[in-house]
N, C-alpha and C positions, 0 to 999 in steps of 0.2 A: 476709274470710270470717267469717260468723257462727258462733257456737258450735254451732248446730244443723247447719249445713252441714259444719263441721269434724268433728262426731261421726259423721255419716252417711258421710263420705268416708274418714275415717282410723281411727276407733276400732274395735278388734277386739271381738268379742263372744264370750260363752260360753267354750268350751274354749280358744279362741285366746288369751284373756287369760292363762290359766294357763301356756300355752306361752311367752308373751312375757315372763313374769316373769324377773327377773335372778337365775337360780338359783345361779350362783356366789356372788353376794352373800349369798343366804340361807344357803348352806353355810358361808361365812366367819363370819357372825354366830353361827351355831350352834356353830361350833368355838370361838369366843371365849367364848361363854356356857358351853360345856362346861368350859373352863379355870376359869371362875368357880365352877361347881358343885364341881369337884375341890378347889379351894383352900378353899372354905367347908366342905367335908367335913373337910379337913385341920385347919383352925383350930379346929374343934369337937371335936378329939381322936378322929376316926374315927367321927363320927356325922352322920346326915343332918339331925338337929335340933340347934340351933334355926334354922339358917341355910340349909343346902343345900336341904332339902325345900321350904320356901316359895319359894325362888328358882327352883327348877325349875318349880313351878306358875305362877309369875309369867311365866316365859319362854314357857311353852306358851300362856298367855293372851295374852301380847304378840305371839307369832307369829300367832295367830288374828286379833288386832287388825291386825297389819301386812298380812295377806292381804286382810282386809276393806277396809282403806283403799286397798290397791293396785287393787282391782276397781272402785272408784269413779272416774269420769273426772276427769282433772286439772283440767278447767275448773270443776268443782263446787268443788274445794278453793280455786281462785283466787277464786271468787265469795264464799266465806265467810271469806276471810283477814282482812278488816277486822273482821268480827263476832267472829271467834275472838280477835283481839287485844284488843278491847274487853271481852269476857267475862273474859279472863285478868286484865286491869287491875282489873276489879271484884272478882275473887277475891283479888287482892293487897291491895286495900283492905279486903276482908272479914277477911283475916288480922289486920289491925290491931285489929279489934274482938272477934273471937271465935276467934282462932287458938290452936292447942295449942302449949304450950311444951315444948321438949326441949333439954337440954344448954345452957341459958341463952339460947336463941333461940326466937322466936315465928314459925314458918315454915309450920305445917301447919294444915289444916282437917280435923277428924275427921268422916268420913263413916259411921262405924260399922263397916263391913266393911274399911276401909282409911283411912290418913291421906294426904290429897292435899297435895302441896307445889306450890302455884301457880307458884312461881319456876322450877321445873323445866319446867312447861308453857310459861312465857313464853319460854324459850330457843328454842322451836319457833315459837310464834305470832308472835313478833317477826320471825323470818326470813320467815314467810309474808306478813306485812303489808308488809315492805320489798320483797320480791320482786314483790308485786302493785303496789306503788307505782311501781317502776321499769319494770314492764311497761306501766303506763298512761302514764307520763311520756315525752314525746318525747325522743329521744336528745340533741337540741340543747340541752335545758334541764337536763340532769343536773348540770352544774357551775355553774349560775347560783346565786349566794348564797341567793336566796329559796327555791329548790327544794332546796338542800342543808340549809337550816334545818329543813324539815319532818321529814325522817328523823332528824335529830339530836334533835328533840323526842320523836319516837316511841321513841328509844333511851333518852334520859335520864329520861323519866317512869317507866317500870318500874324502871330502875336506882335511882332515888331511893327508891321504895317498898321494894325489896329491901334496900337499905342500912339501912333502919330496923329490919329484923327482928332482929339484923343478920346479913348474909350477904355478906361482902366477896368471897368466891370467885365466887359466882354473879353478883354485880354486875360483876366484871371480865369474866366470860364474856359477859354481855349486851352490854357495850360493844364488846369485840373481835369478837364474832359479828356485831353490827350493822355494824361498820366493814368487815368482809369483804364483806357484801352491798352496801354502798355502793361499795366499790372495784370489784367485778366488775360492778356496775350501770353503771359508767362515770364516776363522780365523779373529777375531776382529782386526780392524785397530789399536787399542791401543797397541797391542804387537809390531807392526812395528814402531809406534811412539816412544816407549820406546827404541827399538834397535837403531833407528836413533838418538835419543838423546844421547845414550851412545857412539855411534860412533863419533858424533860431539864433545862430551866432551873429548874423547880420542885424537882427532886431536888437540884440544885446549891445552890439557895437554902436548902433544908432543912438540908443539912449545914453550909453556911457560917454559918447563923444560930445554931448551937449554942453556948451559953455567952455569947451577946450579949444586949443589951437588947431585941432584936426577934426573939427565939427563936420559931420557927414551931410547934414541937411541944412537948408536955410532956416532962419528964425521963423518965417511965416509957416513953413511946413511943420515945424515943431508945434506951433500954435494950433494947427489943424489937428494934430494928434491929441493935444491937450483938450480940445473941444470935443473930439470923439469920446475920450475917456470921461469927460465931465462937461456935457452940453450946457450946464448952467453957468459956465464961465463966460459964455457969449450968447445969451438966450435970444437976442434980437438980431444976431448976425449969423455966424457959421453954425451955431447950435439951434437955430430956429426950427429947421425942418424936423429934427429928431425930437425936440422938446414938444412940439405940437402933436407929433405922432404918438408919443408916450401919453400925452393928455387924453387923446382920443381912445387909445387902447385901454387906459384905466377907467375912463368914463363908461365904457361898455358894460363893465361888470360881468355877471354870469350869463345873463340872457339878452343884454343889449338894450338900447333905447327904443328900438322898434324900427321897422322899415321906413326909410326916408325921414327919420327923426334925429339923425346924427348932427349935432350942433357944429362940430369941428369942420365937417365937410360942407354943410349947407351954408355956413357963414364964411367959407373960404379961408379958414385958418390953415387947413391942410394943403401943402404944396403938391402939385402933380397928382391930384386926387384920383384922376382917371387912369394913371399909368403906374408909376413906381409905388405910390402909397395907397393903392386901392384896397389892399388887405387891411389897412388901418380903418378904412371906412366900414368894411365888413365887420370888423371886430367891434366897432363902436355901435353899429346898428343891431348886430345879432349876438354880441357878447362872446364870452369864452366858448359857449356851446357852438355858435356858428363858426368860429375860427377853427375849433377842433374838428368840426364836421368837414370843412373844406380840406384840412390837413389829412383827414382820413381818406377822402376821395383821392387825393394825390398819392398817398401811400398804397392804396389799392391798385392804382395804375402801375406803380413801380412793381408791386408783387406779381401782377399778371404778366408784365413784360419779362421779369426775371424767370418766372415759371416757364414761359415760352422759350426763353434762351436755353434753359437747362434741359428742356425736352428735345432741343434741336441737335441732331447729330452732324450737321454741317458746320464746320469751324467758322467760316466767314459769317454765316447767319447768326451764330451764337455771339461772336465778338461784336458784330454790328448792333445787335439788339441790346447787349449789355452796355456798349458804349453810349448808345442813344438814351438808354434808361438812366445811366449815371449822369449824363448831361442834363436830362430832365430833372432829376433829383436836385442837382446843383442849382438849377434855375429857381425853383420855388424855395429851397432851403436858404439860399443867399438873400432872396428878396425878403423873406420873413425875418431872418436875422437882422437885416438892414433896418427895417421899419421898427424893430423892437430895441434898437440900439446895441445889438450884439455884434454888429459888423459896420464898417464905414458905409456911408451912403455913396454907392458907386453906380447907380442908375441901371439896375437890373429889373426888368418888368416881371410881374407875376404871370406865369404861363397860362394861356387860354382865358385869363381874367382881365389883365391889363389891356387897355386900348392900344392897338398897333397892328398895322397891316403885314409888314414883313415878318414880324415875330410869329404871328398867327399862321401864316401860310407855310413858313419854313418848318414850324413845329408839326403841322399836319402832314407835310411832306415826310418828315422824320418818322412819324407814326405809320405812314404808308409803307416805308421801308421795313418797319417792324412787322407790319401785317404781311408783306410780301414774303419775309422770312418764315412767318408762321404758316401761311397758306402753302408754300412750296417746300416745306421741310419733308425729308424722307419719312414715309409712314410704313 
């Protein structure tokens, strides 16, 4: 069936598109963003500036962007997936030559009214490109080595550019997000088992080589690993961030100290309390109950997206939705693991809660694509 025939037969028009929106998903996104506004208000000492007010404006703008993207037929987004990927690659290259520097990294392009972070956009355009690739590729070829190599190149190219910025956290998310699309696209599990085995072997080799003539890492890099495994070895240096984060998490108890009563954040012991470590502030003020409540909202968003993907009979739409859902899951899972000391601190923000313009708008764009797939699915 051609796209024109598909559109005439299946695609709703006008008011019906609005009715077909996944409204529970919109409500869940708004609820999570509302938690973010509240926490940004708290870490600013009871003020909407400098973080909560701009974040509210960005969410309203992002909500409008999501609804606009949702109204556009999904076949259009499929047709521009490759171009979107290439444009984002060019933006990553542009960062190398004229990117703005912040906190020791060169990751942004200054547009005047905002700073665009192309690596955030790549998280979505990579999923779009891979979903279009596996929609085009016959199922019998998905596990052929030649056809597996192409998506691997598509993943590694932006990963290498992002590593140069440097941004290890985003690089890891690009690789794992791309791997999720490859897996749900039908690539044989054996490839992933081989990669997992190689990674495990490399980890063992790194530790076994320590103190030998063929040592694989520098001494300072081994010290960073030691600090991650035991932050108390350098509590005032490399282990300071995670040590203070654990203190805040533990002091929250079951129900927390109360709204705007967190000592770690209000006395500025917590680093980056408005971005990477905002979940720690929430756990300190609202305790285990508040932390689990936010986690439950995230998991409900994942469940609604997965249900939408499983009900969709269009392959591109299903792969796109599952890819974006997997990336979203990685965002909050890595951030929460990071602030609890279960993963290295790699600078991954908490989606819809942490302060940030590019991350917020790109994430709402991603959910606009999920909504477009939901609205325009064959019924």
